[in-house]
ROSE-837514 format. One line per field, with one value per residue (C-alpha): residue number from 1; residue in one letter; x, y, z. Coordinates in pm, whole numbers, always signed. Each point is the difference from the previous one (the first is absolute). Layout:
REM residues N
n: [NUM, ...] $
res: [a, ...] $
x: [X, ...] $
y: [Y, ...] $
z: [Z, ...] $
//
This chain:
REM residues 390
n: [1, 2, 3, 4, 5, 6, 7, 8, 9, 10, 11, 12, 13, 14, 15, 16, 17, 18, 19, 20, 21, 22, 23, 24, 25, 26, 27, 28, 29, 30, 31, 32, 33, 34, 35, 36, 37, 38, 39, 40, 41, 42, 43, 44, 45, 46, 47, 48, 49, 50, 51, 52, 53, 54, 55, 56, 57, 58, 59, 60, 61, 62, 63, 64, 65, 66, 67, 68, 69, 70, 71, 72, 73, 74, 75, 76, 77, 78, 79, 80, 81, 82, 83, 84, 85, 86, 87, 88, 89, 90, 91, 92, 93, 94, 95, 96, 97, 98, 99, 100, 101, 102, 103, 104, 105, 106, 107, 108, 109, 110, 111, 112, 113, 114, 115, 116, 117, 118, 119, 120, 121, 122, 123, 124, 125, 126, 127, 128, 129, 130, 131, 132, 133, 134, 135, 136, 137, 138, 139, 140, 141, 142, 143, 144, 145, 146, 147, 148, 149, 150, 151, 152, 153, 154, 155, 156, 157, 158, 159, 160, 161, 162, 163, 164, 165, 166, 167, 168, 169, 170, 171, 172, 173, 174, 175, 176, 177, 178, 179, 180, 181, 182, 183, 184, 185, 186, 187, 188, 189, 190, 191, 192, 193, 194, 195, 196, 197, 198, 199, 200, 201, 202, 203, 204, 205, 206, 207, 208, 209, 210, 211, 212, 213, 214, 215, 216, 217, 218, 219, 220, 221, 222, 223, 224, 225, 226, 227, 228, 229, 230, 231, 232, 233, 234, 235, 236, 237, 238, 239, 240, 241, 242, 243, 244, 245, 246, 247, 248, 249, 250, 251, 252, 253, 254, 255, 256, 257, 258, 259, 260, 261, 262, 263, 264, 265, 266, 267, 268, 269, 270, 271, 272, 273, 274, 275, 276, 277, 278, 279, 280, 281, 282, 283, 284, 285, 286, 287, 288, 289, 290, 291, 292, 293, 294, 295, 296, 297, 298, 299, 300, 301, 302, 303, 304, 305, 306, 307, 308, 309, 310, 311, 312, 313, 314, 315, 316, 317, 318, 319, 320, 321, 322, 323, 324, 325, 326, 327, 328, 329, 330, 331, 332, 333, 334, 335, 336, 337, 338, 339, 340, 341, 342, 343, 344, 345, 346, 347, 348, 349, 350, 351, 352, 353, 354, 355, 356, 357, 358, 359, 360, 361, 362, 363, 364, 365, 366, 367, 368, 369, 370, 371, 372, 373, 374, 375, 376, 377, 378, 379, 380, 381, 382, 383, 384, 385, 386, 387, 388, 389, 390] $
res: [m, s, e, l, p, v, d, s, d, e, a, a, p, i, l, y, v, a, w, g, r, i, g, d, l, l, l, a, t, g, h, l, r, h, l, r, r, w, f, h, p, h, p, v, w, l, l, g, r, p, e, v, e, t, i, v, k, p, y, i, d, v, f, v, p, l, d, e, k, k, e, v, s, q, e, e, r, q, h, h, l, l, n, q, l, n, r, p, f, s, k, i, i, a, d, i, h, t, f, y, g, g, v, f, v, i, g, r, l, l, e, q, l, q, a, p, q, k, f, i, y, e, g, y, h, l, g, a, n, l, a, p, w, r, p, y, p, a, g, f, e, i, i, p, r, q, p, a, h, d, p, d, t, k, e, v, s, t, r, h, v, l, h, h, m, a, y, y, i, r, e, v, l, k, r, v, h, i, a, h, e, l, v, c, p, m, k, p, e, l, t, g, e, e, t, d, e, s, i, c, r, k, f, n, l, e, p, g, k, y, i, a, w, q, p, v, s, n, n, p, k, k, d, y, p, l, p, r, w, f, d, v, i, g, s, f, q, d, q, v, f, v, a, l, g, t, r, s, e, q, e, r, l, a, g, r, t, a, p, n, l, i, n, l, c, g, q, t, t, l, p, e, t, i, q, l, i, h, q, s, r, m, f, l, g, l, d, s, g, l, s, h, v, a, s, i, l, g, q, q, t, i, c, v, s, q, n, s, n, l, g, y, f, f, p, y, p, v, e, y, g, f, t, n, q, h, t, v, y, h, p, d, y, v, h, c, s, g, c, f, m, t, c, c, y, e, p, i, v, a, t, y, r, k, g, a, l, c, l, r, t, l, p, v, e, q, i, v, q, k, i, e, d, v, l, e, a, e, e, d, g, r, h, h, d, g, v, v, q, t] $
x: [+1490, +201, -304, -332, -337, -122, -373, -221, -85, -355, +129, +291, +81, -91, +314, -30, +304, +53, +245, -97, +155, -147, -249, -114, -67, -181, -239, -40, -116, -353, -9, +285, -203, -267, +222, -21, -380, -34, +237, -70, +131, +307, +271, +129, +368, +152, +323, +120, +278, +121, -109, -370, -29, -108, -288, -132, +63, -350, -159, +218, +125, +350, +229, +280, +246, +137, +367, +155, +355, +236, +280, -217, -65, -351, +42, +99, -296, -245, +151, -41, -363, -79, +125, -237, -294, +55, -350, -343, -213, -373, +17, +256, -106, +261, -79, -72, +344, +168, -62, +249, +344, -105, -43, +360, +150, -206, -177, +205, -60, -376, -2, +156, -245, -262, -372, -294, -105, +228, -116, +168, -143, +64, +102, -175, +178, +90, +141, +167, +321, +22, +58, -349, +114, +122, +133, -276, +108, -113, -286, -168, -347, +21, -292, -60, +16, -318, -220, -87, -360, -12, -358, +77, +99, -153, +339, +25, +361, +211, +339, +104, +185, -263, -263, +221, +75, -369, -77, +290, -93, -366, +104, +223, -283, -231, +249, +47, -379, +7, -322, +66, -169, +261, -100, +171, +197, +247, +149, +363, +87, +304, -35, +247, +72, -199, +152, +258, +145, +306, +159, +18, +175, +258, +96, -64, -302, -327, -307, -196, +262, +205, -46, +113, +189, +134, +259, +113, -132, +137, -65, +207, -204, -294, +199, -46, +336, +156, +84, -368, -105, +218, -153, -337, +93, +189, -334, -130, +258, -265, -62, +217, +55, +102, +162, -84, +138, +251, +375, +66, -236, +188, +319, -169, -70, +377, +24, -256, -136, -240, -71, -352, +91, +44, +145, -104, +59, +154, -57, -347, -158, -310, -234, +172, -32, -370, -44, +190, -225, -303, +117, +86, -197, -9, +202, +190, +145, +29, -180, +143, -84, -4, -257, -225, +70, -99, -309, -132, +76, -229, +271, -21, +226, +160, +141, +232, -48, +126, -271, +126, -225, -237, -329, +146, +134, -74, -251, -222, -344, -256, -228, +263, -62, +354, -76, +328, +209, +135, +196, +225, +99, +114, -305, +177, +40, -341, -46, +310, -160, +62, +339, +162, +319, +34, +6, -82, +193, +344, +199, -79, +363, -42, -305, +181, +302, -180, -344, -340, -6, -349, +120, +342, -150, -296, +1, +90, -285, -260, +124, +33, -356, -138, +178, -140, -350, +18, +140, -268, -273, +141, -11, -357, -94, +115, -270, -267, +10, +323, -147, +231, -186, +193] $
y: [+272, +140, -12, +86, -30, +290, +73, +224, +344, -119, -272, +174, -189, +83, +26, -98, +114, -234, +147, -252, -335, -352, +54, +334, -153, -295, +243, +179, -317, +89, +264, -109, -301, +236, +242, -186, -5, +362, +136, -241, -1, +172, -244, +34, +61, -1, +167, -155, -160, -327, -212, +86, -143, -341, +166, +224, -195, -163, +347, +193, -16, +145, +21, +259, -50, +287, -97, +14, -114, +168, +29, +225, +362, +132, +225, -298, -204, +276, +59, -371, +6, +310, -178, -289, +226, +256, -24, +149, -164, +40, +53, -35, -111, +11, -238, +149, -86, +239, +274, -172, +28, -54, +368, +63, -289, -17, +337, +139, -317, +25, +363, -100, -279, +86, -27, +241, -106, -91, -77, -23, -40, +268, -258, -232, +141, +368, +12, +325, -185, -153, +319, +4, +234, -191, +117, -172, -47, +273, -90, -237, +50, -51, -199, +133, -260, -179, +216, -125, -49, -115, +21, -248, -295, -204, -88, +39, +117, +222, -75, -322, +22, -226, +267, +273, -209, -58, +370, +112, -233, +102, +365, -71, -180, +296, +242, -206, -50, -378, -151, -297, -236, -1, -226, +77, -131, -58, -314, -77, -333, -208, -162, -255, -368, -241, -121, -270, -228, -71, +316, -175, -300, +232, +129, -323, +139, -167, +196, +151, -99, +318, +366, +242, +290, +331, +109, +326, +235, +249, +275, -63, +259, -242, -303, -179, -53, -330, -116, +36, -181, -294, +2, -36, -297, -153, -19, -245, -277, -233, +230, +41, +360, +76, +343, +175, +317, +146, -49, +336, -95, -328, +199, +183, -329, -8, -378, -39, -352, -206, -377, +49, +257, -60, +314, +47, +376, +85, -349, +40, +208, +203, -256, -277, +207, +47, -375, -77, +239, -165, -345, +106, -60, +373, +314, +215, +329, +377, +299, -94, -147, -368, +62, +144, -305, -237, +201, +14, -369, -76, -141, +58, +304, +156, +343, +147, +370, +335, +234, +296, -75, -245, -7, +130, -338, -253, -112, +13, +162, -252, +52, -158, -330, -117, -188, -190, +306, +58, +318, +11, +345, +165, +89, +294, +193, -30, +376, +50, -141, +239, +132, -180, -42, +363, -118, +242, -213, +11, +193, -100, -102, -263, -143, -17, -165, -245, -37, +94, +20, -152, -302, -68, +1, -223, -287, -341, -147, +178, -161, -341, +25, +91, -294, -229, +141, -61, -351, -81, +130, -219, -306, +82, +40, -352, -121, +210, -130, +182, +346, +224, +253, +330] $
z: [-2487, -295, -229, +160, -174, -212, +1, -206, +134, +62, +236, +169, +318, +357, +215, +367, +199, +294, +248, +268, +85, +5, +282, -143, -341, +153, +167, -333, -180, +112, -274, -228, -114, -140, -196, -333, +16, +110, -263, -289, -274, +145, +114, +354, +63, +346, +107, +325, +201, -157, +298, -45, -352, +133, +187, -279, -320, -11, -23, -246, -358, +34, +304, +3, +289, +204, -25, +347, -82, +242, -254, -220, +96, +48, -304, -218, +125, -76, -344, -76, +117, -204, -311, +72, +86, -276, -143, +69, +267, +31, +376, +278, +348, +278, +285, +341, +139, -245, +258, +234, -159, -358, -83, +107, -197, -320, +3, -290, -199, +54, -117, -332, -79, -261, +77, -15, +350, +292, +352, +338, +351, +259, +262, +243, +308, +25, +351, +104, +79, -347, -203, -159, -278, -303, -338, -198, -361, -239, -230, +247, +140, +377, +138, +355, +273, +101, +227, +346, -114, -361, -137, -281, +217, +278, +145, +375, +30, -224, +156, -175, -331, -160, +62, -142, -310, -68, +45, -222, -287, +20, -26, -301, -177, +65, -151, -316, -31, +16, +123, +224, +239, +272, +283, +332, +160, -283, +148, -90, -155, -88, -341, -128, -18, +211, +324, -67, +267, -217, +139, +338, -150, -155, +347, +194, +183, +92, -116, +287, +257, +28, +91, -271, +159, -125, +260, -165, -268, -251, +257, +316, +193, -17, +120, +330, +179, -106, +356, +89, -317, +96, +348, -173, -218, +292, +182, -262, -23, -141, -298, -311, -108, -360, -42, -330, -150, -242, -21, +167, +282, +38, +61, +287, +177, +61, +19, +278, +24, +209, +16, -134, -270, -374, -156, -365, -17, -335, -137, -151, -274, +82, -164, +203, +317, -67, -50, +323, +191, -160, +113, +356, +316, +73, -66, +250, -117, +7, -145, -338, -338, +95, +274, -271, -217, +281, +97, -355, -57, +293, +226, +374, +23, +308, -77, +266, -61, +119, +131, -204, -299, +165, -188, -326, -117, +276, +100, -308, +39, +123, -299, -225, +175, +77, +321, -36, +96, +352, +80, +307, +128, +322, +214, +167, -324, -165, +36, -219, -312, -286, +109, -296, +205, +100, +361, +281, +254, -162, -264, -356, -54, +274, -173, -332, +160, +231, -156, +138, +381, +16, -200, +149, +353, -88, +254, -137, +206, -213, -319, +164, +132, -343, -165, +269, -58, -376, +40, +257, -230, -276, +225, +106, -364, -77, +234, -173, -356, -72, +43, +202, +211, +50] $
//
């Protein structure tokens, strides 16, 4: 990235600032894939975390990584980025997740970037317990959050992030006077290489004969307790479970093993992980990026989710048509949806230390039953011309 492309003033690039992680950017592909067409002839640059490059590269011209090396100070990282981004942009669009943490970490950087128009979303959840006031970066036009009754959309619900993304992008296009034919819903996609069974041979797996499993995530507060996870996989001795995740997530497994477990955490790249999910029988995971990968790939996906932001990320709105997605959550805490882990039943320090109460007390039996239901539906589907009814 030492020498970035230089464009004429007439075709100064659009900069999309992606504060979100893999799952967030997957959901954003519904509009990212249109940016080149909407803003032609301006090239599209994207500033984001290094791990999201695989997801966004089909839709952009230049990727600029947010360097997250621990040995480099935040000031040094921002100085390095300013050197790379020291040029005029046509427009800057911060993704909707910038409201949550991004304005504190890269707010000063965003203020120093050059563009006649800069946009940021007010936030998709402004709960009183989440400090709704934010120091939005100077020079940005704040797009107010989607109203409860949006006259420009036929969408039924306004809670899910997909709805907020569609609304935000529509509002940006209005303000820059770009006429568009934006068909809702803007369905996310995962574009890349075709499915390849050779990935299974590499890891001595049989295609379609294992359950891909993400036991932990990059956010421990959203993790299901490991002893309970192993009770779940212990209930299916006839099934092979393949654990997927990063090297740091592998360390958190602390050497736990099971006769029917193959642990590949930290041993695969993201493209390899995606291929392994694609070749699996089904996917079992958390409210995390790989559950979005599996859902969008069309795999039968069981997401074990906390209730705290139920409906914002999982399950997807029905109008998006993902009938392959199954969300398991604690029935006693449905009324808590929207607390975003500011739990009313325990001190917030307990939640941050132990994880979400609604998730860590979720009965093992519920997850086991959902896996049995999906496996049974798969077996029934084999007797109906291969069509699985869910």
